[in-house]
C-alpha positions in Angstrom: 86.6 159.8 -98.7 88.4 161.7 -101.4 91.8 160.8 -103.0 93.8 162.7 -105.6 94.2 160.9 -108.9 97.2 161.2 -111.1 95.4 163.7 -113.3 95.2 166.0 -110.3 91.3 165.6 -110.2 89.6 164.2 -107.0 87.0 161.4 -106.9 84.6 160.8 -104.0 84.4 157.0 -103.6 81.9 157.2 -100.6 79.5 159.2 -102.7 79.8 156.9 -105.7 79.3 153.7 -103.7 76.9 155.0 -101.3 78.8 154.1 -98.1 82.1 155.1 -96.4 85.3 153.3 -97.6 88.9 154.1 -96.9 91.0 154.4 -100.0 94.7 154.0 -100.0 96.8 154.6 -103.1 100.0 152.6 -102.9 102.8 152.7 -105.5 104.0 149.4 -104.1 100.6 147.6 -104.7 100.5 145.3 -107.7 96.8 144.8 -107.6 93.5 146.0 -106.1 93.1 144.8 -102.5 90.1 144.8 -100.2 90.2 144.4 -96.5 88.1 145.2 -93.4 89.5 147.8 -90.8 88.4 146.1 -87.6 88.8 149.2 -85.5 87.2 151.7 -87.8 84.8 149.0 -89.0 84.9 150.1 -92.6 86.3 148.5 -95.8 89.7 149.5 -96.9 90.6 149.6 -100.6 94.3 149.7 -101.7 94.8 151.0 -105.2 97.9 150.4 -107.4 99.6 153.5 -108.8 98.1 153.3 -112.3 94.6 152.2 -111.7 91.4 154.2 -112.9 88.6 155.0 -110.5 86.2 153.2 -112.8 88.1 149.9 -112.4 88.4 150.5 -108.6 84.6 151.0 -108.2 83.9 148.0 -110.4 86.2 146.0 -108.1 84.5 147.1 -105.0 81.0 146.5 -106.3 81.9 143.0 -107.5 82.9 142.3 -103.9 79.9 144.0 -102.2 78.6 140.6 -100.9 81.9 139.8 -99.2 82.1 143.3 -97.7 78.5 143.1 -96.3 79.2 139.6 -94.9 82.4 140.7 -93.1 80.8 143.8 -91.6 77.9 141.9 -90.4 80.1 139.4 -88.6 81.9 142.2 -86.7 80.8 142.2 -83.1 79.3 145.3 -81.6 81.7 147.8 -79.9 81.3 147.8 -76.1 83.1 149.1 -73.0 84.2 147.1 -69.9 81.4 146.8 -67.4 81.1 146.2 -63.7 80.5 142.5 -63.1 81.8 141.4 -66.5 84.2 138.5 -66.8 87.3 139.0 -69.1 90.6 137.2 -69.9 93.6 139.1 -68.8 97.0 137.7 -69.7 95.5 134.1 -69.9 93.5 134.3 -66.7 89.8 135.0 -66.1 88.9 138.0 -63.9 85.7 139.6 -62.8 85.5 143.4 -63.1 84.6 145.0 -59.8 83.7 148.6 -59.6 84.8 150.0 -56.2 84.0 153.7 -56.3 85.4 154.5 -52.9 88.6 152.6 -53.2 91.7 154.7 -53.4 94.1 152.2 -55.1 93.2 153.1 -58.7 93.0 149.7 -60.5 94.3 146.7 -58.8 94.0 142.8 -58.8 92.3 141.2 -55.9 92.3 137.4 -56.2 90.1 136.6 -59.2 88.8 140.2 -59.5 90.3 143.3 -61.1 89.0 146.2 -59.1 88.5 149.7 -60.5 88.0 152.8 -58.2 86.4 156.1 -59.1 83.3 157.1 -61.0 81.5 154.6 -63.1 82.0 156.8 -66.1 85.7 156.4 -65.9 85.8 152.6 -65.4 86.4 151.7 -69.0 89.3 154.2 -69.6 90.9 153.4 -66.3 90.8 149.7 -66.8 92.1 149.9 -70.4 95.0 152.1 -69.2 95.8 149.7 -66.5 95.8 146.7 -69.0 98.2 148.7 -71.3 100.5 149.4 -68.3 100.6 145.7 -67.3 101.0 144.6 -70.8 104.1 146.8 -71.3 105.8 145.3 -68.3 104.8 141.7 -68.9 105.4 141.7 -72.7 108.8 143.5 -72.2 110.0 140.8 -69.8 108.7 138.0 -71.9 110.2 139.4 -75.0 113.6 139.8 -73.5 113.5 136.2 -72.2 112.8 134.8 -75.6 115.2 137.2 -77.4 118.0 135.9 -75.2 117.3 132.3 -76.5 118.3 133.4 -80.0 121.1 135.7 -79.0 119.1 138.9 -79.5 118.0 141.8 -77.3 114.8 143.9 -77.2 115.6 147.7 -76.8 112.0 148.7 -76.0 108.4 147.5 -76.0 105.4 149.8 -76.7 101.8 149.1 -76.4 99.7 150.6 -79.0 96.1 150.9 -80.1 96.6 149.7 -83.7 93.7 149.2 -86.2 94.6 145.7 -87.4 98.2 144.7 -86.6 98.8 142.7 -83.6 102.5 143.5 -83.4 105.5 144.8 -85.3 109.3 144.8 -84.9 111.6 147.6 -86.1 115.1 147.5 -87.4 116.2 149.1 -84.1 114.9 146.1 -82.0 111.9 147.9 -80.7 108.6 145.8 -80.6 105.1 147.1 -80.6 102.1 145.1 -79.4 98.4 145.8 -79.8 96.9 146.2 -76.3 93.9 143.9 -77.1 96.2 140.9 -77.3 96.2 141.0 -73.6 92.6 139.7 -73.7 93.6 136.6 -75.6 94.3 133.2 -74.3 97.7 132.7 -72.8 99.0 130.5 -75.8 97.9 133.2 -78.2 100.0 135.8 -76.3 102.9 133.5 -76.2 102.6 132.9 -79.9 102.5 136.5 -80.8 105.5 137.4 -78.6 107.5 134.6 -80.2 106.5 135.9 -83.7 107.7 139.4 -83.0 110.9 138.3 -81.2 111.7 136.0 -84.1 111.7 139.1 -86.4 114.7 140.4 -84.4 116.7 137.7 -86.3 114.6 137.3 -89.4 112.9 140.4 -90.7 110.8 138.5 -93.3 108.5 135.6 -93.2 110.9 132.9 -94.7 111.0 129.4 -93.7 113.9 130.2 -91.4 111.6 132.7 -89.7 108.9 130.2 -89.0 111.4 127.7 -87.8 112.6 130.3 -85.3 109.0 131.0 -84.2 108.5 127.2 -83.6 111.7 127.0 -81.7 110.6 129.9 -79.3 107.0 128.6 -79.1 106.3 124.9 -80.0 102.5 125.7 -79.8 102.8 128.4 -82.3 100.4 126.9 -84.8 97.5 126.7 -82.3 98.0 130.4 -81.3 98.4 131.4 -84.9 95.1 129.8 -85.9 93.2 131.2 -83.0 94.4 134.7 -83.8 93.3 134.3 -87.5 89.9 133.0 -86.6 89.0 135.0 -83.5 91.4 138.0 -83.5 88.7 140.3 -84.7 86.6 139.6 -81.7 89.1 141.3 -79.5 88.1 144.6 -81.3 84.8 144.7 -79.4 86.6 146.9 -76.9 87.4 150.4 -78.0 
């Protein structure tokens, strides 16, 4: 990947390092930062405004072991399959492919049924999950917001690379659709987290107190997401 340096020249980091890496030049960054993009499955290097390519390369190379370890731990990407058991909104369902059914995607007891051709199963189920998430998360967000005297204007379900949620200054909340696959207490934590941002846009002590007020089990959900969140990215 190429980035333009302050001198106007370009430098190919992928070529110099021998593997793909996403490079982000940020005037707000105060230091070099490395992280893993769970969705794209590549390392991401954030570079401060005044940083030479030589220093950036040395930084990446000195962290090569960490990068390799993180990439090796990422689970293999997969698609939803017939007969597979998945967690949806805190409940376990078995995926049933019903090619001749005419109801699209629907719940039937402990099963989530998907009609149509097998090749469309993953996409149809993913779209169904997003649709259900928008409805459920909107209602849950509004209920919690009312407890702190706030209101949610809208909820959008997105396919973000690493963020589980975000809250805008217009009281709009975005959620990553994959959080629908997490345990119920994790979903509740994330919703409480984003709703708390309606009143506290930062991560101050007051913010975390608000999260705890909205969700007393927030620490358990937060810990699970930190340890297991990347596992939800097995689904594209």
